[in-house]
C-alpha positions, 0 to 999 in steps of 0.5 A, a space after each residue: 565532827 562534820 554535821 550528817 546533812 540531809 544527803 544522809 539516806 537515814 534517820 540516825 535513829 532508826 533500829 534496825 532488826 537485821 541491818 548492822 549486825 554480824 549475821 552468818 553469811 548465807 554462803 557460810 555453810 557450803 564454804 565450811 564443809 566444802 560444798 560451794 562449787 568455784 569455776 574450777 569444780 565443774 567438768 563436763 563429758 567428753 571435755 577437751 583440755 586447753 592450753 596457750 603458747 605465749 610469747 617469751 619475748 616482750 617485743 618481737 616480730 612474729 616472722 613465722 609460724 608453724 602449727 601442722 606437727 601440733 595439729 597432726 598430734 594424736 589427741 590434739 583436737 584444734 590448734 588455732 592462730 591469728 589466721 583462723 580469727 574472724 576478728 583479730 582484736 577483742 573490744 571492751 568499753 568500760 564496765 558498768 557502762 551499757 548505753 551512751 558513748 564507751 570509752 573503747 579499749 581493744 587489744 589482739 586476740 592472739 599475736 598477729 604480727 607484733 608480740 607487745 609483751 612477755 606473755 602474750 598469747 599466739 596460739 590456743 590448743 585444745 586436745 583429749 588431755 591436759 598433757 596432750 595440750 601441753 605435748 602440743 604446744 611444744 611442738 609449735 614452731 614459731 620464729 619471733 624476732 626481737 625488736 627494740 623495746 622501751 622498759 621505762 615510762 620516762 624512757 618512752 617519752 622521749 623523741 626516738 623512743 621505740 613506739 608501743 600505744 598511739 603516736 607518743 605512747 601517751 595513753 591517758 593525759 589529765 589536768 586539775 587546776 584550782 586557784 592560783 598555784 604560783 601565788 599560793 607559793 608566794 604565801 608560803 613559809 615552808 616548801 616541801 618537795 618529795 618523789 615517790 614510787 610505787 611498783 608492779 604488784 600482782 593480785 595473787 588470788 587463790 583461784 587461778 583464772 578458769 573457764 568452761 565452754 560448751 554449745 547447747 542444743 539451741 546453739 548458745 554458747 554457755 561459758 562458766 567462768 571465775 569473772 567479775 564481769 559478766 557482761 562480757 559476754 557482749 564483746 565476746 559474742 562481737 569477737 565471736 561474730 555472733 548475736 548477743 543472746 548466742 552467748 551466756 555468762 554463768 558466773 561462779 563464786 570467785 576465789 579472789 579477784 581484787 580487780 584482777 578478773 575485771 578484764 577477759 581472761 579465758 572466756 574468749 579463748 574455751 569460747 573459740 575452741 568451743 564453737 570450732 570443736 564442737 566439744 565442751 572445752 575447759 581451760 585453767 591457768 596455772 599459777 605461772 600462767 596466771 602471773 603472765 595472763 592478767 594485768 597488773 597494779 599499775 606502777 607511779 611515780 608521784 612528785 609532791 611540792 607543797 607550800 605550808 604557812 607558818 601554823 601548818 596550812 596548806 597554801 599550794 600544791 603542785 603534784 606530778 603523776 605518772 603511771 605505766 600502762 604497758 603496751 595497751 590501755 585497758 583501764 589505764 584511763 580510769 586508774 589515772 583519772 581516779 589518783 588524779 581526782 585523790 591526789 591532793 587527799 582529805 585535804 582542803 588545797 585552794 591553790 593547786 596544780 596537777 599533771 598525770 599521764 599514763 605511758 605505754 611500755 613493753 612491761 606487762 600490761 596494768 589494769 584494775 587492782 583494788 584502790 584503782 589509783 587512789 591507793 598509789 595517790 594516798 601512798 604519796 600524798 600521806 608520806 609527803 604530809 608526815 615529811 612536811 610535819 617533820 620540816 614543820 616541827 608539827 605533830 603529824 596529826 595535828 598538820 592533818 586536823 588543820 588541813 582536813 577537808 569538811 562537808 561542803 568542801 571541794 575535791 582536787 577537781 572542784 567537786 563539793 563534798 556533799 556526805 560526811 566526812 569523818 576524817 578526823 574522827 576515824 584518824 583519832 580513834 586509830 591513833 589512839 588504839 594504838 594505845 601505849 608506844 612498845 619500847 625496842 631494846 639495842 637494834 631494834 626501833 619502834 616506830 608509828 605511823 598514821 595516814 588518812 584517805 579518801 576512796 571514791 566509790 562507784 562508777 565514773 558519773 557520766 557512764 550513767 551507770 545502772 544495776 537491776 534487781 528482782 525480788 519475789 514471793 513464795 506462798 509459803 512466805 519465802 523469798 527469792 532475789 536474782 540479780 547479776 551481781 558476781 560474788 568476789 568471795 566478800 559476800 556481795 550475795 549475802 548482803 543482798 539477803 540481808 537487805 531483802 529480808 530487813 525490808 520484808 521481815 524475814 530471816 535470812 534462811 528463808 532467801 534464796 538468791 540466785 545471781 551472776 547469770 546473763 540469761 536468768 539474772 538481771 544484769 547488774 554490771 561489775 563487781 568492781 569500783 566498789 560498786 557492788 553493794 551501792 548499785 545492786 544492793 540499792 536495786 534489791 532494795 528498791 524492788 522489796 520495798 515496792 513489794 513491801 508496799 503492796 503487802 502492807 496496803 493489803 494489811 491494812 485493808 484487812 486490818 482496818 488501819 493506814 499502811 503506815 502503821 503496818 510492820 513486818 519482822 519474823 515472818 509476820 505482819 503486824 499493826 505497830 503497838 498492836 500485838 494482837 494483831 498480827 498476821 503470818 506472812 505466808 498467809 498475807 502473800 496467800 492473800 494479796 495472790 487471789 487478790 491478783 496482787 503482783 508478788 514480784 518486783 523488777 527494780 532498776 537502780 540509777 547512780 547518779 547522772 552527769 555528763 562527760 567533763 572536759 578531760 583537758 582540765 578535769 573540773 567537775 564530779 567524777 565518783 558520786 561519792 566517798 569513804 573516808 577512814 584512816 589507819 594506823 601502824 605501831 612497828 619494829 624495825 631490826 636496824 641491823 638487818 633491815 627487817 620490819 615486823 608489823 606489831 599492831 595495824 588499826 584501821 578506822 573507817 566511816 562506812 556510812 551504815 554497815 550492811 553486815 558488821 562482820 563482813 565489814 571488820 573482814 574487809 578491813 582486815 583483808 585490806 590491811 593485809 594486803 597494805 602490809 605486803 604492799 609496803 614491804 615485799 610484794 613486787 613483780 620485777 621484770 627486766 627489758 619486759 621480762 619477769 623474773 619474778 614469775 611464781 610465788 616463790 620469788 613473789 613474796 606475799 605476806 602470810 598468816 605468820 607475817 600479821 599481827 592481829 589487826 583491829 577493826 573501826 566501824 564508824 558510822 554517819 548514815 550519809 552514803 549513798 548506798 542502801 540506808 546510807 551505806 558507804 563502800 569499804 572494798 577499796 577504801 580500807 586498802 588506800 591508807 595502809 601501806 603509807 601508814 606502814 611507810 610513816 611508821 618505817 620512817 619514824 622508828 629509823 629516822 629517815 625515809 625510804 621513797 621507794 616501794 616496797 620498804 625492802 630490808 636493802 633499801 632501809 639498810 641503805 637509807 639508814 646508812 646513807 644517813 648516818 
């Protein structure tokens, strides 16, 4: 067991009154009774309905575009093409970055000359009804001349390949080097080499992209939207060529995001149409439009060459990583960097050589998705560990134990791990929770697999990430919290209430949280990168603690004791160990108000700041900290049909400190279900850049009928950088799931399928080939 050192934020024997308990979330009643308003629930008088004309071809030249018939259609208020735009491109930077030098990412708003992927927007229509907008779409005449495209990452790197991005189709390229890899291979008694591939994956959130925009009486463009990042208001303002202060984003509760709503989707389109027509405009994607309208999970090809000595210790590793970007960069740089950082997994590798690149194609563009590159890296390194165990004749769990890193070791890019590394504890508990193995009969073969992982959380340290939070007291003893954080459905808002309630000694029911509005809440940055609780939670903690200190000082004066003798609980303030010396919180607030004590606080939390590191050979701190965990799976495989059934699924993670245990369990369970689908069935298939799985009828997601009971086990080292020592779990829970499924399937059938997803066809082919 790793020692939890001074890096821990709280003492291990601390007792919390609210934190860690499975308290009902403050948004639960609204969701249960159907009162919660999502972006799609809003409408306005005199509202127009929008539609997008998209390119049916993945690589083509727009030779002509005639919208006259559409504009002439009765009921059409506006049709916009690239000719009507002040700015032809929209520019964004890295999420969470508001200062320093941003990494600029741009793409065309509407097709100007070249369409670079199937579904790229060509024209915008606003009409009195949705039906009229759809008819207008069909009336637009355009001529697209097909151009040579490139649809394979390795073909895209060959001389003479069509150029989609830059000068050579290389969107990003990174290297990592540690020790002497060639000398390490010379020390090896066994060398194991394998290549693993992952696929395009759809986010498949319940709520499609939606936006509603209107211009108010002050000339401010208001946008009610389903987004993970309200800070996009700046990019929209720049694209409209108006001041930032003239754009207001109002986020709503999200019906799922998983990274798919990190980018600008409907927001600019409705803003353009609203400012042109001077009327409210609503745009809601259909499920099929959503498939074409947002970026996907990056496909990866990863090759591992690993050397082991006779005792199973890793002597050297050489890893080659290639991801597919699609025609635009979006977040491919950052996703690739995360994959590089996580490339060697939670293992000590002294001699390491990693080459990583992201390549442009004319397939759909790719961007953020839960796990953000670290999940694809885990799929490769954990299957490699199982394959190495098979070759070496060592138990897979023992091979991992031999090589797990500890606190103080360095990761793939040479950064020191300062927090607790409980990989062994997580793996052992997950494996033990599987219980006794089940036995199959006839063609049904049972198998078990385990996978361990590390997942960075927070933004890259050189983005100098910050979040602000505001806490205020009312005279009746109730509390108000304001934060720009968006709630993607996983309890971000409720967690802020629980933190403030713990510090100020009030129940969550007495706390109101206002969030996700660029005009009324302090900005908190994107809800992504597992940074929501870490950043906004710490900001609210700081604000609440500042207020508590003022209250404690005034209470100490009243009771004639020191401020450190004061405690808060049950909306009362009292002297510790003296129950008779107590005052209602509301009474103390009134005394403070009479004395002119400031009863609100705006706090800023600054993540660890660092300088931009050398990107030629990446070395140093990339993410502030890491979450470590493991997942264990038991499957049954029908060797006659190739069908896989997941029988047991157990996730174990060190979350530092659970703010709400039930919410943590929900994250682990959701990650497990998503990981099951990633491993077994989910795949967006493109043929020459054209999507052939354009809806949920063809794209197969696991349902409740496909998922077993999922067990979540929470460990708490209290060593994280989040509030009260918390670590992130929103992405970390996913990282090891798919690789654990793959290892269980390989264990059941005695042969490995290297290409995701593990479909029945691939499983049967592998069985037949091995026979």
